[in-house]
C-alpha positions as CSV (number, residue, x, y, z in Angstrom):
1,X,-37.4,-19.3,-8.6
2,X,-34.7,-16.6,-8.2
3,X,-32.7,-18.0,-11.1
4,X,-35.6,-18.5,-13.4
5,X,-35.5,-17.0,-16.9
6,X,-38.3,-14.9,-18.3
7,X,-40.1,-17.9,-20.0
8,X,-40.0,-19.9,-16.7
9,X,-41.5,-17.0,-14.8
10,X,-44.3,-16.5,-17.4
11,X,-45.1,-20.2,-17.3
12,X,-45.2,-20.2,-13.5
13,X,-47.4,-17.1,-13.3
14,X,-49.9,-18.6,-15.8
15,X,-50.0,-21.8,-13.7
16,X,-50.5,-19.7,-10.6
17,X,-53.5,-18.0,-12.3
18,X,-55.0,-21.4,-13.1
19,X,-54.4,-22.5,-9.4
20,X,-56.2,-19.5,-8.1
21,X,-59.1,-20.2,-10.3
22,X,-59.2,-23.8,-9.0
23,X,-58.9,-22.6,-5.4
24,X,-61.8,-20.2,-5.9
25,X,-64.0,-23.1,-6.9
26,X,-62.6,-25.6,-4.3
27,X,-64.7,-26.4,-1.3
28,X,-62.3,-24.6,1.1
29,X,-63.5,-22.8,4.2
30,X,-64.6,-19.2,3.5
31,X,-61.8,-16.7,3.4
32,X,-61.8,-13.5,5.3
33,X,-59.1,-10.9,6.1
34,X,-58.4,-12.6,9.3
35,X,-58.0,-16.0,7.5
36,X,-55.4,-14.5,5.2
37,X,-53.5,-12.8,7.9
38,X,-53.3,-16.2,9.8
39,X,-51.7,-17.9,6.7
40,X,-48.4,-16.2,7.4
41,X,-45.8,-16.0,10.2
42,X,-44.1,-12.8,11.4
43,X,-41.5,-13.2,8.6
44,X,-44.2,-13.4,5.9
45,X,-43.7,-17.1,5.2
46,X,-46.5,-19.6,5.2
47,X,-47.5,-20.7,8.7
48,X,-48.0,-24.4,8.3
49,X,-49.6,-24.5,11.8
50,X,-52.7,-23.1,9.9
51,X,-54.9,-25.9,8.5
52,X,-55.9,-23.6,5.7
53,X,-52.3,-22.9,4.7
54,X,-51.6,-26.6,4.6
55,X,-54.7,-27.3,2.5
56,X,-53.8,-24.6,0.0
57,X,-50.2,-25.8,-0.1
58,X,-51.2,-29.4,-0.7
59,X,-53.6,-28.3,-3.5
60,X,-50.7,-26.5,-5.2
61,X,-48.4,-29.5,-4.9
62,X,-51.0,-31.8,-6.3
63,X,-51.7,-29.4,-9.2
64,X,-48.0,-29.0,-10.0
65,X,-47.3,-32.7,-9.8
66,X,-50.3,-33.3,-12.1
67,X,-48.9,-30.9,-14.7
68,X,-45.4,-32.4,-14.3
69,X,-43.9,-29.0,-13.3
70,X,-40.1,-29.1,-12.7
């Protein structure tokens, strides 16, 4: 999203807010500080070895496809 204009960034952030609300209500395993730290690699990118990271990522993809995000 580095080349996104202001409107695209606003749209993405509003969708992110909706995603967070859905994830809060989703039947995912309980989150703790340790769970969050395990979501990321040393370089602060998502660690897809983590089942929780993969689940959240898939939820986000499903949501964005459902809203026809491009």
